[in-house]
N, C-alpha and C positions, 0 to 999 in steps of 0.2 A: 242093388237095388236098398229099392222099400224098408229093408230089413234096415242099412245102412242108417237110412235118412231116420225109421224110429231112434237108434241109436244117439243121433247127432242132435235129433232135437229133444230128447230126455236130457241126454247130456251135458248140451250147448243150448239148448234152442236155434239153432242154426240148420239148414238140409243142405244135405249135397251138393246143390247148386249153390246154392246163398256160399259155400267154402269155397268150391270154386272162381266166384264172380272177386273175394276179398281175395284168393288167394293172385290170379290178376290183378285186382287191382294191387296187390303188395309191390308189384314190381315195379323198379325205377323206372324201364320202356313204355308202360301205362299206364301213368299216372293218372294223362293228363287226356285217356279216349276218350271218344264221340259214343255215345248207345249203339248207334248202328257200324258201329266197329266193334265192340264189347260185344255185341248179338254176334254179328259174324263170327266173330271169334267163340264165341262160345256155342254158336248152332243153337238158338233161340231165335224168336221173331222180336225186333224191337221193342213192338208193347207189351211184351210178355216181359224184356227185362224191365221197361219203364215202374213196371209196378215191382217187379223184385227188388228195384233201390228205390221208391217207395218203401214197402216192408222194411227196408235195410236202416232205411234212413230215418222212421220214423220210431227207432230200437238204438236209431244217435248209430247207429255201425259203419252207415258212410252220411255223405253230405253230399249235394245235388248244387253244383254249380250253373251257369249260362257261360256258353264256349266264346268266346271273349271276339272269335275271327265270325262265325255264326248264330246270334243272338237265339236263334231257333234248336241249339245244340246242346245237350246236356254237358256235363261232364261229374260223372259220378267219383269219388276220391274216400279212399277208406280213412277212418276214424283211428286215435290211439288207439278206441276199443274196439276199434273192427279187426287194430292187427291185432290184442289181447286175445279177441275171443277167437281170431283163426289161431294161431299160436297156439292155443290150451286144445282146440283142435287139435290138429297135427301136433301136439305132445302125445296126448289120449292115442291118438290113431298109430302113432310111433310104440308107445308103450302096449300098445294090445299086438299089433303085428308083434313086435318081438317075444310075446307071450303064449301066441297062436302053436298051440298042439304039443302045450304043456300041462303036467298035474299035477 
């Protein structure tokens, strides 16, 4: 996984965990889930996910808004730049996978 993180950071400026979160947020059924639900789905602590969301927000890949039902809750949402970055990563990985083992 470390080698993949290095490739992703170099080519796209994101880690595998970032890609997993962006992919999860891009799903229609996951666009409005709170941090605690997303953290459980991803198998990370809510605190770690808050930090990750903050970093992605600083880079314009996600936004955060308060939960209407519970003001303490945070709802991260993928931005158009986040979609573009996710698709760039997925396209490049598909290409890498399709050319693996060929010379």
